[in-house]
C-alpha positions, 0 to 999 in steps of 0.5 A, a space after each residue: 499500500 505504501 509502495 504504490 498508493 500512499 502518495 495518492 491517498 495523501 494528495 486526496 487528504 490534502 484536498 479534504 478526503 477521508 482516507 482508509 487503509 485495508 490490509 487484507 492479509 496479516 503478513 504472517 509469512 514475512 519473516 526469516 527470523 520469527 514464527 508466523 504468530 509473532 510475525 503477524 503481531 509485529 506486522 499488525 503493529 507496523 501497519 497501524 503505525 503506518 496508517 496513523 502516519 498517513 492519518 488514515 482509518 485502519 481496517 485489520 486484516 481478515 486472513 493470512 499470507 498466501 491464503 487470499 483466495 477469491 471466494 465466498 468467505 473473504 468476499 463477504 468480509 471485504 464487502 462489509 469493509 466497503 460498506 462500512 467505509 462507503 468509499 467514492 474512490 477505491 484504490 486497489 492492486 493491478 489485475 496483473 501483478 507478480 504475486 497471486 495475493 495481490 491479484 486475488 485482493 484486486 478481484 475481491 476489492 472489485 466484486 466487493 465494490 460491485 456488491 455494495 448496493 445489493 440489499 440481498 447480499 449479506 456481508 460478514 459482519 452484516 452491514 446495510 447496502 449503499 448504492 452510491 457511485 464508486 470509481 475504482 482505480 488500479 495501481 501499477 504493479 511492482 516492477 511496472 510489469 505483469 507476471 509475464 514481464 510485459 510493461 504496464 502503462 498507466 492511464 493517469 499519473 499523480 504527482 506525489 513529489 510534495 508528499 513523498 517524505 510522508 509516504 516514505 515515513 509511512 513505509 518506514 513503519 514497516 521496519 520488519 520488512 527490510 530484512 525479509 525483503 532483502 532475504 526473499 526478494 533482493 530488494 536491498 533497502 526497501 526505502 531506496 526501492 520505494 524512491 527508485 520506483 516512484 522516481 521511475 513512474 515520475 519519468 514515465 509521467 512525462 511531467 517536467 518537475 515531477 520527481 516522484 509519481 504514482 500511476 493509475 488505471 481506471 476500471 470500467 464504470 459499469 455497475 460502479 459509477 457514471 461513464 465519465 466519472 473520474 473523481 481522482 482527476 477531478 479532485 487533484 486537478 493540476 496534480 494529475 496528468 492523463 496518458 493520452 496514448 493510453 486513452 486513445 488506445 482504449 478508444 480504439 484510435 
């Protein structure tokens, strides 16, 4: 979340939006030093601290690492969180990513948002349906490529340069992850990896002076909102830049 979404959340917060963070998984497998129970407890404290650093409402995890599957049990729980938060904007993972947990989370988020207004769909815990419009945006995958190494382009870029320090501080709350990521994925310092990732997206945005950026793709409006609804762009104004080549490809031009 802090890697590819926190900057946009902070920019939205600056213009008056309430922001929420939902960790679907406990992070229990993210250690080569501690057992799963202790690791989950450490990760829980770190996630809450990161949400506090962002000024976000935090929603606790509902399952464990490598156990995020698209199915009835988790879908009803994710849908409950959507109904509690009543979002106008949902930021979630790319449908194509290097990790199955990320892709399954994406699918759960999309369907949970779709079911937000269905009064006959029972969530766990049970929450009232709310059919207010919601627009979904998908983040860029880590590495900017899908699992088959194909480059993923953004349709919209957000300038996160002014809030990069706060974004970095939120990621630093996940201190236990440095050793794990070094051990499992060779990422060296995860804070340096964050800097490099957002700087690369800043370059791709084509925006002169955008040292750091985050990229987004807007989900289909069908079942969610109006065809032209784009609250991220409308809210952030000059802090957003549209990728005209991407939009033209969608229109078949």
